Structures are given as structure tokens and as C-alpha cells.
VEXNU-765600 format. One line per 4 residues: number of its first residue (from 1); for each residue x, z, y of C-alpha. Coordinates in steps of 0.05 Angstrom, whole numbers, plus 32768, in hexadecimal, padded with zeros to 4 digits. Example, Ala and Ser with C-alpha at 12.3 -4.5 7.8 and 13.67 -1.06 7.14 Angstrom:
<atoms>
1 = 80F6:809C:7FA6  8111:808F:7FEB
</atoms>
This chain:
<atoms>
1 = 7ABA:8165:8042  7B00:815D:8026  7B05:8164:7FDB  7B2D:819D:7FBE
5 = 7B5B:816E:7F97  7B6D:8144:7FD5  7B76:8184:7FFD  7BA6:819E:7FC8
9 = 7BCF:815D:7FCC  7BD2:8166:8018  7BEA:81AD:8011  7C20:819C:7FE0
13 = 7C3B:8167:800E  7C48:819A:8045  7C5E:81DC:8026  7C90:81EA:805D
17 = 7C59:8201:808C  7C36:8232:805F  7C0D:8256:8094  7BF2:8214:80AF
21 = 7BDE:81FF:8069  7BBA:8241:805F  7B94:8239:80A1  7B82:81F2:8090
25 = 7B68:820A:804C  7B3A:823B:806E  7B1F:8208:80A0  7B15:81CD:8070
29 = 7AF9:81F3:8034  7AD5:822A:805A  7AF8:825D:802F  7B16:829E:804B
33 = 7B61:82A8:8049  7B6D:82D1:800B  7B9E:830A:8010  7BD1:82E3:7FE8
37 = 7BD6:82AE:801E  7BE3:82E3:8053  7C18:8303:8027  7C3A:82C1:801A
41 = 7C39:82B1:8063  7C5C:82F3:806F  7C90:82E2:803A  7C9E:82A0:805B
45 = 7CA5:82C0:80A0  7CD0:82FB:808C  7CF9:82DD:8054  7CFA:8291:8053
49 = 7D05:828B:809E  7D3D:82BF:809F  7D7B:82A5:80C1  7DA9:82C8:8090
53 = 7DC7:82A3:8056  7DAD:82BF:8013  7DF3:82D1:7FFE  7DFC:82FA:803E
57 = 7DBD:8323:8038  7DCB:836B:8026  7DB5:8389:7FE4  7D86:83B9:8007
61 = 7D65:837F:802D  7D5E:8357:7FED  7D3B:8392:7FCD  7D0C:8396:8009
65 = 7CFC:834C:8003  7CEE:8353:7FB8  7CC1:838E:7FC7  7C99:8363:7FF9
69 = 7C92:832C:7FC6  7C7C:835E:7F91  7C46:837A:7FBE  7C2C:8335:7FCE
73 = 7C29:8321:7F85  7C07:8362:7F73  7BD1:8353:7FA6  7BC5:8310:7F85
77 = 7BC3:832D:7F3F  7B90:8362:7F51  7B64:8334:7F7B  7B66:82F6:7F4E
81 = 7B3E:8319:7F18  7B06:8326:7F4A  7B0A:82E6:7F73  7B13:82A3:7F4E
85 = 7B1F:827E:7F90  7B60:82A6:7F97  7B79:8282:7F59  7B61:823F:7F74
89 = 7B85:824C:7FB6  7BC5:825D:7F91  7BC2:821B:7F6C  7BC5:81F7:7FAF
93 = 7C05:821B:7FC1  7C28:8219:7F7E  7C63:81F3:7F9A  7C6F:822D:7FC8
97 = 7C79:825A:7F8C  7CAD:822B:7F6F  7CD3:8232:7FB1  7CC7:827D:7FAF
101 = 7CE4:8285:7F69  7D20:8259:7F7B  7D2C:8282:7FBA  7D28:82C3:7F92
105 = 7D5B:82A9:7F61  7D87:8298:7F9C  7D7D:82DE:7FB9  7D90:8303:7F79
109 = 7DC7:82D3:7F64  7E08:82FA:7F59  7DE3:8339:7F6D  7DBD:834A:7F2E
113 = 7DEB:8381:7F16  7DEC:83A0:7F5B  7DA1:839B:7F63  7D94:83BE:7F22
117 = 7DC7:83F4:7F32  7DAC:8401:7F79  7D62:8402:7F67  7D51:83F0:7F20
121 = 7D09:8406:7F29  7CFD:83D5:7F62  7D1F:839D:7F3D  7CF6:83A8:7EFF
125 = 7CB6:83AE:7F28  7CC6:836B:7F48  7CD2:8349:7F05  7C91:8366:7EEA
129 = 7C6C:834C:7F27  7C87:8306:7F1D  7C77:8307:7ED3  7C31:8322:7EDD
133 = 7C23:82F1:7F15  7C36:82B6:7EE9  7C0E:82CF:7EAD  7BD1:82D6:7EDA
137 = 7BCB:828A:7ED8  7BC6:828A:7E8C  7B7A:8286:7E8C  7B46:8253:7E78
141 = 7B36:823E:7EC0  7B7E:8226:7EC8  7B8F:820D:7E82  7B4E:81E5:7E7B
145 = 7B60:81BB:7EB8  7B9A:818B:7EAB  7BA9:8186:7EF5  7BB0:81D1:7F00
149 = 7BD5:81DB:7EBD  7C07:81A5:7ED0  7C11:81C6:7F13  7C24:8208:7EF4
153 = 7C54:81E9:7EC2  7C8D:81E6:7EF4  7C7C:822B:7F0F  7C7D:8249:7EC9
157 = 7CC1:8229:7EBC  7CDC:8245:7EFD  7CBF:8289:7EED  7CE1:828C:7EA9
161 = 7D23:8277:7EC7  7D1C:82AF:7EFB  7D0C:82E4:7EC6  7D42:82CF:7E96
165 = 7D76:82CC:7ECD  7D66:8313:7EE3  7D5F:8331:7E9D  7DA6:831B:7E8C
169 = 7DBE:8352:7EBA  7D90:838B:7EA5  7DC1:83C2:7E93  7DC0:83E7:7E52
173 = 7DF9:840F:7E33  7E11:83EB:7DF5  7E4D:8417:7DED  7E29:8454:7DD2
177 = 7DFE:845E:7D94  7DB4:8456:7DA4  7D7B:8484:7D91  7D32:846E:7D92
181 = 7D22:84A2:7DC6  7D50:847F:7DF8  7D2A:843E:7DEC  7CE7:8460:7DF8
185 = 7CFF:8481:7E38  7D26:8445:7E54  7D15:8405:7E78  7D11:83DF:7E36
189 = 7CC5:83E4:7E38  7CC7:83BC:7E78  7CF4:8389:7E56  7CC1:8385:7E1E
193 = 7C89:8378:7E51  7CB2:8342:7E72  7CC1:8321:7E30  7C77:8321:7E1F
197 = 7C68:82FE:7E61  7C9F:82CA:7E53  7C82:82BC:7E0F  7C3C:82B5:7E2B
201 = 7C51:8283:7E60  7C7F:825B:7E31  7C4B:8254:7DFA  7C10:8244:7E27
205 = 7C35:8210:7E51  7C5C:81F4:7E15  7C9F:81FE:7E36  7CC8:81FA:7DF7
209 = 7CF6:81C1:7E0D  7CF6:81CB:7E58  7D05:8213:7E6A  7D44:8217:7E93
213 = 7D61:8255:7E72  7DAB:8263:7E7E  7DDA:826A:7E42  7DE8:82B1:7E5A
217 = 7DA1:82C4:7E48  7DAF:82B4:7DFE  7DEB:82E2:7E03  7DBE:8318:7E21
221 = 7D8C:8311:7DE8  7DC5:831A:7DB6  7DDC:8358:7DDB  7D96:8374:7DDA
225 = 7D8E:8366:7D90  7DD1:8387:7D82  7DBB:83C3:7DAC  7D78:83D0:7D8A
229 = 7D86:83BA:7D42  7DA7:83FC:7D2E  7D65:841F:7D3D  7D48:8408:7CFB
233 = 7D48:8442:7CCA  7D17:8470:7CA8  7D29:84A7:7CD9  7D16:847A:7D14
237 = 7CD6:8466:7CF1  7CC2:84AF:7CEA  7CD6:84BF:7D32  7CAB:8485:7D4D
241 = 7C71:849A:7D20  7C71:84E2:7D3A  7C7B:84CB:7D82  7C42:849A:7D7C
245 = 7C15:84D0:7D5F  7C24:84FF:7D98  7C1A:84C8:7DCB  7BD6:84B6:7DAE
249 = 7BBF:84FE:7DAD  7BD2:8505:7DF6  7BAA:84C8:7E0B  7B5F:84C3:7E13
253 = 7B3E:84D1:7DD1  7B09:849D:7DE0  7B3C:8464:7DE3  7B44:8438:7DA6
257 = 7B7D:844D:7D78  7BB9:8420:7D79  7BE5:841A:7D3B  7C2E:842A:7D48
261 = 7C43:83E2:7D36  7C16:83C8:7D6E  7C38:83F3:7DA2  7C7C:83F9:7DC2
265 = 7CB3:83FC:7DA9  7CA1:83D6:7D69  7C81:839D:7D8E  7CC3:8397:7DB3
269 = 7CE6:8380:7D73  7CB5:8349:7D64  7CB2:8332:7DAD  7CFD:832D:7DB2
273 = 7D02:8305:7D71  7CCA:82D6:7D87  7CEC:82CA:7DCA  7D2F:82BD:7DA7
277 = 7D0D:828C:7D78  7CEB:8268:7DB2  7D2D:8261:7DD8  7D5A:824E:7D9D
281 = 7D28:821A:7D86  7D37:81F4:7DC6  7D79:81E0:7DA6  7DA0:81EF:7DE5
285 = 7DE2:81CB:7DDB  7E05:81F4:7E10  7E07:8232:7DE4  7E49:8247:7DC7
289 = 7E57:824C:7D7D  7E66:8296:7D88  7E20:82A4:7DA3  7DFE:8280:7D69
293 = 7E2B:82A2:7D36  7E1D:82E6:7D55  7DD2:82D9:7D54  7DD6:82C7:7D0A
297 = 7DFB:8307:7CF9  7DCC:8332:7D23  7D8D:8316:7D02  7DAB:8322:7CBD
301 = 7DBC:8369:7CD2  7D75:8375:7CEB  7D56:835C:7CAA  7D87:8388:7C83
305 = 7D71:83C6:7CA9  7D27:83B6:7CA2  7D2F:83AC:7C56  7D5A:83EB:7C51
309 = 7D22:8411:7C74  7CF0:83F8:7C42  7D1E:840A:7C08  7D2A:844F:7C25
313 = 7CDE:845A:7C27  7CD9:8446:7BDE  7D14:8472:7BCB  7CF5:84AC:7BF2
317 = 7CB3:84A4:7BCD  7CDA:84A3:7B8B  7CFB:84E6:7B9E  7D3F:84CC:7BB3
321 = 7D48:84F5:7BF2  7D8D:84F6:7C15  7DB4:8536:7C0D  7DC9:853F:7C55
325 = 7DA6:857B:7C73  7D92:8557:7CB3  7D71:851F:7C8C  7D4F:8550:7C5E
329 = 7D2C:856E:7C9B  7D16:852A:7CB2  7CFC:8515:7C6F  7CD5:8556:7C67
333 = 7CA8:8549:7CA4  7C7E:8511:7C86  7C6A:84F6:7C43  7C84:84B1:7C2F
337 = 7C3C:849E:7C20  7C2F:849F:7C6B  7C59:8460:7C70  7C54:8441:7C2B
341 = 7C08:8440:7C2C  7C06:8424:7C73  7BF4:83DB:7C67  7BFA:83CA:7CB1
345 = 7C41:83E6:7CB4  7C57:83BA:7C7A  7C33:837F:7C9A  7C5E:838C:7CD7
349 = 7C9D:838E:7CAB  7C88:834B:7C8F  7C7D:832C:7CD3  7CBF:8346:7CEC
353 = 7CE4:8329:7CB0  7CBD:82E8:7CB9  7CD4:82E1:7D01  7D1C:82F0:7CEB
357 = 7D1A:82BA:7CB5  7CFD:8287:7CE5  7D34:8297:7D16  7D69:8291:7CE0
361 = 7D4C:824F:7CCB  7D4C:8238:7D14  7D95:824C:7D1D  7DAB:822B:7CDC
365 = 7D84:81ED:7CEF  7DAB:81E8:7D30  7DEB:81E8:7D07  7DD7:81B7:7CD2
369 = 7DAC:8185:7CF8  7DC0:814D:7D27  7DC1:815E:7D72  7DC5:81A8:7D60
373 = 7DF5:81DB:7D7C  7E32:81C2:7D58  7E1C:8179:7D56  7E1B:817A:7D0A
377 = 7DFA:8143:7CE2  7DD6:8147:7C9F  7DB2:8119:7C71  7D67:8119:7C69
381 = 7D4F:8157:7C43  7D5F:8155:7BF9  7D80:8110:7BFF  7DAF:80FB:7BC7
385 = 7DE2:80E6:7BFC  7E15:8119:7C14  7E17:812E:7C5D  7E3E:8100:7C8B
389 = 7E7C:812B:7C8E  7E9A:8101:7CC7  7E62:811B:7CF5  7E67:8163:7CDF
393 = 7E92:8199:7CFF  7EAB:81B8:7CBE  7EC9:81F4:7CE2  7E84:8204:7D00
397 = 7E61:81FA:7CBD  7E93:8228:7C9B  7E8C:825B:7CD2  7E40:825D:7CD0
401 = 7E3E:825D:7C84  7E6F:8296:7C7E  7E4C:82BD:7CB5  7E0A:82B7:7C90
405 = 7E27:82CD:7C4D  7E54:8303:7C69  7E17:8324:7C88  7DF3:8323:7C45
409 = 7DC5:82EA:7C58  7DC0:82D0:7C11  7DB1:8315:7BF5  7D7D:8322:7C2B
413 = 7D58:82E2:7C19  7D57:82F7:7BD0  7D3E:833D:7BE2  7D07:831F:7C0E
417 = 7CF0:82F3:7BD4  7CF0:8330:7BA7  7CC5:8359:7BD7  7C96:831E:7BE2
421 = 7C8F:8311:7B97  7C80:835B:7B8A  7C4D:8360:7BC3  7C77:8391:7BEB
425 = 7C79:835F:7C24  7C49:8327:7C36  7C52:82E9:7C0B  7C51:82BF:7C4A
429 = 7C9B:82CD:7C4C  7CA7:82A2:7C0E  7CA3:825C:7C2D  7CD3:8267:7C67
433 = 7D04:828E:7C3A  7D03:8257:7C06  7D0A:8220:7C3A  7D46:8244:7C58
437 = 7D66:8249:7C14  7D5A:8200:7C08  7D7A:81EE:7C4A  7DB7:8219:7C3E
441 = 7DC4:8200:7BF8  7DBB:81B8:7C10  7DEB:81BD:7C4B  7E1C:81F5:7C3E
445 = 7E5B:81F4:7C14  7E40:8200:7BCE  7E87:820A:7BB3  7E90:8243:7BE3
449 = 7E4D:8261:7BCF  7E5E:825C:7B86  7EA4:8278:7B8C  7E8A:82B5:7BB1
453 = 7E5B:82C7:7B78  7E18:82B8:7B98  7DFF:828A:7B61  7DF1:82BF:7B2D
457 = 7DBE:82B7:7AF5  7D8F:82E6:7B19  7D8C:82B5:7B53  7D6D:827C:7B2C
461 = 7D3F:82AD:7B08  7D24:82C7:7B4B  7D18:8280:7B63  7CF5:826D:7B22
465 = 7CC9:82AA:7B2B  7CB1:828D:7B6D  7CA1:824C:7B49  7C74:8271:7B19
469 = 7C54:82A4:7B47  7C52:8287:7B8D  7C11:826C:7BAA  7C36:8243:7BDE
473 = 7C43:81F9:7BD2  7C7A:81FA:7C06  7C9D:8235:7BE6  7C9C:8215:7BA1
477 = 7CB7:81D3:7BBB  7CEE:81F5:7BE3  7D02:8221:7BA8  7D06:81E5:7B7A
481 = 7D31:81BE:7BAB  7D5F:81FA:7BB1  7D68:81F9:7B65  7D75:81AE:7B68
485 = 7DA9:81B8:7B9F  7DCF:81EB:7B75  7DCC:81C4:7B34  7DDD:817F:7B50
489 = 7E14:8195:7B7F  7E3B:81C1:7B51  7E22:81B7:7B0A  7E16:8201:7B0B
493 = 7DDC:822F:7AF6  7DC0:81FC:7AC5  7D95:8234:7AAA  7D6B:822A:7AE9
497 = 7D50:81E9:7ACB  7D32:820F:7A92  7D13:823F:7AC4  7CF4:8203:7AE8
501 = 7CD9:81E5:7AA8  7CBD:8229:7A93  7C9C:8231:7AD6  7C7C:81ED:7AD0
505 = 7C60:81FD:7A8B  7C47:8243:7A9C  7C26:822B:7ADB  7C19:81E1:7ACD
509 = 7BD4:81DA:7AEA  7BE3:81FE:7B2B  7C2B:81E7:7B31  7C37:81AA:7B5B
513 = 7C40:816E:7B2D  7C78:8157:7B5B  7CA1:8193:7B44  7C94:8183:7AFB
517 = 7CA9:813B:7B09  7CE8:8150:7B2F  7CFC:8181:7AF8  7CFA:814A:7AC5
521 = 7D1F:811B:7AF4  7D54:8150:7AFE  7D5F:8156:7AB3  7D65:810A:7AAD
525 = 7D99:810B:7AE4  7DC1:8141:7AC1  7DC1:811A:7A80  7DDA:80DD:7AA5
529 = 7E10:8104:7AC9  7E28:811E:7A86  7E33:80D6:7A70  7E59:80B9:7AAA
533 = 7E80:80EC:7AD2  7EA3:812D:7AC3  7E88:8126:7A7D  7EA8:8165:7A62
537 = 7E8B:8193:7A98  7E45:8177:7A93  7E44:8170:7A48  7E59:81B9:7A42
541 = 7E22:81CC:7A72  7DEF:81A1:7A4D  7E02:81C0:7A0B  7DF7:8204:7A2A
545 = 7DB4:81EF:7A48  7D94:81C1:7A14  7D7A:81E4:79D6  7D3D:81E1:79A9
549 = 7D18:8213:79D5  7D1F:81E7:7A13  7D0D:81A8:79EC  7CCE:81CB:79D5
553 = 7CBD:81DD:7A1D  7CC6:8194:7A32  7C97:817E:79FB  7C63:81B1:7A11
557 = 7C68:8197:7A58  7C5D:8150:7A3E  7C20:8166:7A17  7C03:8185:7A56
561 = 7C0D:8143:7A7A  7BE5:811F:7A43  7BAF:8155:7A46  7BA9:814B:7A92
565 = 7BA2:8100:7A86  7B63:810A:7A5B  7B39:8116:7A9A  7B49:80D0:7AB5
569 = 7B36:808B:7A9D  7B78:8070:7AB7  7BB6:8098:7AC8  7BBB:80AB:7B11
573 = 7BFD:809B:7B33  7C18:80E3:7B31  7C0C:80EB:7AE6  7C26:80A5:7AD9
577 = 7C67:80B4:7AFD  7C6E:80F7:7AD9  7C61:80D9:7A93  7C94:80A2:7AA0
581 = 7CC9:80D4:7AB5  7CBA:80FF:7A78  7CC4:80C3:7A4A  7D06:80B4:7A6D
585 = 7D1B:80FC:7A60  7D08:80F9:7A17  7D32:80BA:7A0E  7D6E:80DC:7A2F
589 = 7D63:8118:7A01  7D60:80EA:79C4  7DA2:80CA:79DB  7DC2:810F:79DF
593 = 7DA4:811F:799A  7DCF:80EB:7979  7E09:811C:797F  7DE0:815C:797D
597 = 7DA5:8150:794F  7D8B:8197:7956  7D76:8188:799E  7D40:8157:7987
601 = 7D28:817B:7949  7CE9:8195:796D  7CD5:814D:797C  7CCD:813E:7932
605 = 7CAE:8182:7923  7C77:8174:7956  7C70:8129:794B  7C26:812C:7939
609 = 7C15:814F:797A  7C42:8120:79A1  7C23:80E2:7982  7BDD:80F8:7996
613 = 7BF5:8107:79DD  7C18:80C3:79E1  7BD8:809F:79CC  7BB1:80C4:7A03
617 = 7BE2:80A9:7A35  7BE8:8064:7A17  7B9E:8053:7A1D  7B9E:8066:7A67
621 = 7BE3:804C:7A7B  7BFA:800B:7A9A  7C24:7FDC:7A6F  7C67:7FF6:7A88
625 = 7C57:803C:7A70  7C37:8023:7A2F  7C7A:8005:7A1C  7C9A:804A:7A22
629 = 7C61:8068:79F8  7C6C:8036:79C0  7CB8:803F:79C1  7CB1:808B:79BB
633 = 7C7F:8084:7981  7CAF:8055:795E  7CE7:8088:7964  7CBD:80C2:794B
637 = 7CA6:809D:790C  7CE5:8075:78FF
</atoms>
């Protein structure tokens, strides 16, 4: 008896004679010919063996061919759930499906617009059949077997290429204002289903770097985003809510209730963003600067509309109703509490914003990282070295930076942090927002940012608030690095350093010691910059920043370090590094105090507490740190 694996190898070596393979399968394995095999044999006979060139086949004939293929695939989809051997039989002929997809792309090449115009229903039905057919293989029996999973990898790639090629030509009228009712009644629900199938196949088969998607598909995604983004408003939210309620009441009362955010059209937004993120993360170098810039602006616009919708709900609850008579009628239908008290709705808002931020981060990364869209080069994150300007396309950097800011990107990030801090949105937004801020302030033109008024005092205050309140280590680190980028690059917003020190003191035990250490190191760096370069600028800033209040905070931070040391017989590395940097900072402060004695007055006022803390460190410290302890004691009691 021939093994199934050897039989499969035999089949794949001779895919040109599909019917003979099918007959041999039946004879050798004693399995009946499943309906799929008969259907595929018919496809081969009526389509593959046609004497006409694909480019010469009429549109009507192409539609007939696609209908035959759809029927065949539907047979498989319906029978595969009942008969596992159907799936096994399909694995043996997977190479045939690669050929089938390729032939279909050849059939519809240069005809997509015409095909959709002549019979959009048939075209959509065909695409749904292909997508459903491919998704049918996403099951344990296939994925658990490396051989079968590998076999379907190429097929999944070919399927995605087919779908993306056809979707590029799905017509929708972008020249007229859109209303949510037209989305509900149009073919966009089919688009949503196709996108879901594409996401399923791409994630299961890990196709991130290998999907042959044409650049035109990115342009289509941008078009679709531009088409549906204007839908976001409080009026649309209410329309969908009422439509969803009526739809549920019309359905079977025994069916499980589905929240409106788990149904079309809201799931369409998240699916489209996830697909865009999946595709843009491939770092496709063929994409134009215009496409990436447009995507940046569209995502910013979408976040703006989502946040405006949230703010409108809050204003509505506070009694701020628009005066226009039409809007008064709309607002009178429902209570704002219907939305504001819906935790699942705000969870959806959070997820949507999260996808947008991840996509923004992905797009910016393509700009700023090597091998990205514009072949830009950057240093390692938070490096002291400047970017290698010779490798950077400055015009592209300026274009992307200005696009981001002109579409309120900076303000949006601040608003998202505010909503996350105040529990309006999920705090999972904090880390990606903070990391995006860190990346922008590290790579973008800080002078441009400063001159356009984005570095206001409220900015550093909001970031410091994250340092105090956030539960995310990544968010805290990214926020701190953002502050460092601003301070080091421009000598601006020195007040942020005090915010950092305050955050470390208020939250010392739960704050990452690395941040406390970096905050002290940053202060040391600023003192040193005030000595050697641009002295007047930095000295003026230091005089503004350093005062008795800040010195007292630094002393309190040092006392906490000593208190933490009491639980150890010898200082652990992290505390040892921190104490050493704090001593270095005190010595810089003492140097500055030679000209401004008031800065170091608190040191003498608190010398008894300091001496006790120094002794606690000295008995646990290595010799190198003990020297600093003795030098500081000598200064205090000199």
C-alpha cells in the first residue's frame, strides 16, 4: 500500500494531468473521488485547456469561468466540514490551486474595472469563494502538520495576491460626501469580510515578509481610509446604535446579543487598520513618499475624529448641545449616558486608537530607520551621537515631520495621554504613545518643533504625570527618554528635569531605578554643558532651574537611596550606580554653589540627616564609593 506522503509527492510532480491524478488517488488509496476533484477536473477541461488567450476571452466568458470556480470552491467548503478526507485530498493537489490563482489573476488582469461594472455581484461572490476556501485550511489538522502547513504557505501567498489585485479595482464613489447608511447598504461589508480572510491567512501562515502585494493596493487602502474616515461623528454613532438595535430586534430573539462594536460597520474600521499595519510593516521599498505621507495624514485625521466624538459625548453630557435645529433633533433621541456608560464602546475606542498609534509608529519607523521607505538612517535609540545626516534624505524627513505636525499629530498624542491618565481610555495606550513621542523627538528636527510652539510647559507636565501615575515600565522609560531628547537637543524645557526628579521622589519605590539614575545623570550633563559650551545659554537655564526647592528634592532622593540600602548587607549594582551618580551630581551642585551659594544652603541645613545616610551607604559600599562618601562628609563639616 502506497503511503499518503509518497502519493502526495507523486501527485505534485504531475499536476498537468489533474484527472489522471484524481483517478490514481482513488485507486491507490481506496478513497472515493470527492466532489472537489470532479469540480477541479471540470475547471481544467473548460478553462485551462481553452484555446483562447486569456487576454482575448470576453468579459462575459470570464464571469462564467469565475462562476464555475466559485461553485467548485463552495462545494469544497461545505463538504470539508463533514468529510476530513476532502481536506486531505486537497492537500495533494495544492500546486493546482497555485496555478488556478495565477490563471485567475491572468484572466482578470486589465479587466477588473470592467468585471465589477458588468457584474459586481458575481465578482464579489468569486472573491468571497476564494477567501473562504483559503480560510478553510486554517484548522488544527493542517496547522499541526509541518508538511501540510508548508504546502499551503505558497497557496496562501497566491490567494492574498489575487484578492489584493482584485480589490484595488472595487469601485466606490469618493467624489461625494458619504453617509453611514450608504456603507451599510453597499458592498463594503463584502470588503470587510475579504479583509478578515486576508488577515486570518496572513497571521496564521506568518506571511509578513513574503506577501506579493502590489503597491497599488496600498494606494487603495489609503483611498478607502479617506472614504470612510469622515463617518466618525456623534451623529453617526447614534445612527449605528439605532440601526443596530432595530437589526437585533428583527433577528431571532434566541440568538446571543452582539454588541454594536462587534458587528459591521465598526469591525470594518479595526480590520482595515490591522490590514494596513500588517502590510506597511513589510517595509515595502517600492512605495512612494506620497502614499506614505497620505497614510500618515489619514491616520491622524481618523484619530482626530475619534477623539472629537469622545469629546462631543462629554460635552453633550455636560449640557453643551449644538444650536442647529437638525442636530438638536438628533441629540434628543438618546441620552449621552447610553454611550458614556458603555464600557465596551470605550474599549473599542481605545483599541481603535491603539491600532492607529501602532500604524503611525510603523510609518514613522519606515522613515527613520535604515532600509525603510526613504532609506533613512538613524543612530541606536537614545544614542548620544547625532543621526548620520549623509545617509538621510532631509527633504523626506522634513516632509514627514511637517505632515505629522500639520495634521495635529503632536496634539493628538498629548490628548491620548490625557484620556489614558484620566481613565477615559484604556491605559494600554500609554506605552505606544510614549514610545512614538520618544522616536519623534529623537529623530525629528527639534528646532522646527520648538519654533512652532509645541514645546510648551504643559507638555513636560503631562509627561511627568505619566512618570508618576503610569503602571507601565515601557511608558515611563519612553517618557523619560522623550524629556531627555528635548532637554539635550535644544537646552529647552529645563523645568522638565524638576518634573522628573519630583516623579522619582513621589514614586521612588515603584519607579524604575534606571529612571532615577538617568535623571541624575541628565542633571550632571547639564551642569557640564554649562561649563564648556554656550555657557551663557546654559547658565541662564541653570539659574532658572536650580533653586533651593530642587536641591531639597535631590537630597530627599539621596536619602531614599540610603534607606533602600538598609535592606542589603552590600549595595547591589543598581543602587551602587545610583548612589555614585548622585554624589557626582552633588559635587557639580557644590561647584555651581561657589557663585550661587543659595543653591547649596539646603545641604548644610540637612547635614545631620545627610551624614547618617552617607554612613549607611559607606558601610555597604565598595572602596570607590566610600571615597565619595568621605569627600562629601568632609565638605559638609568643613
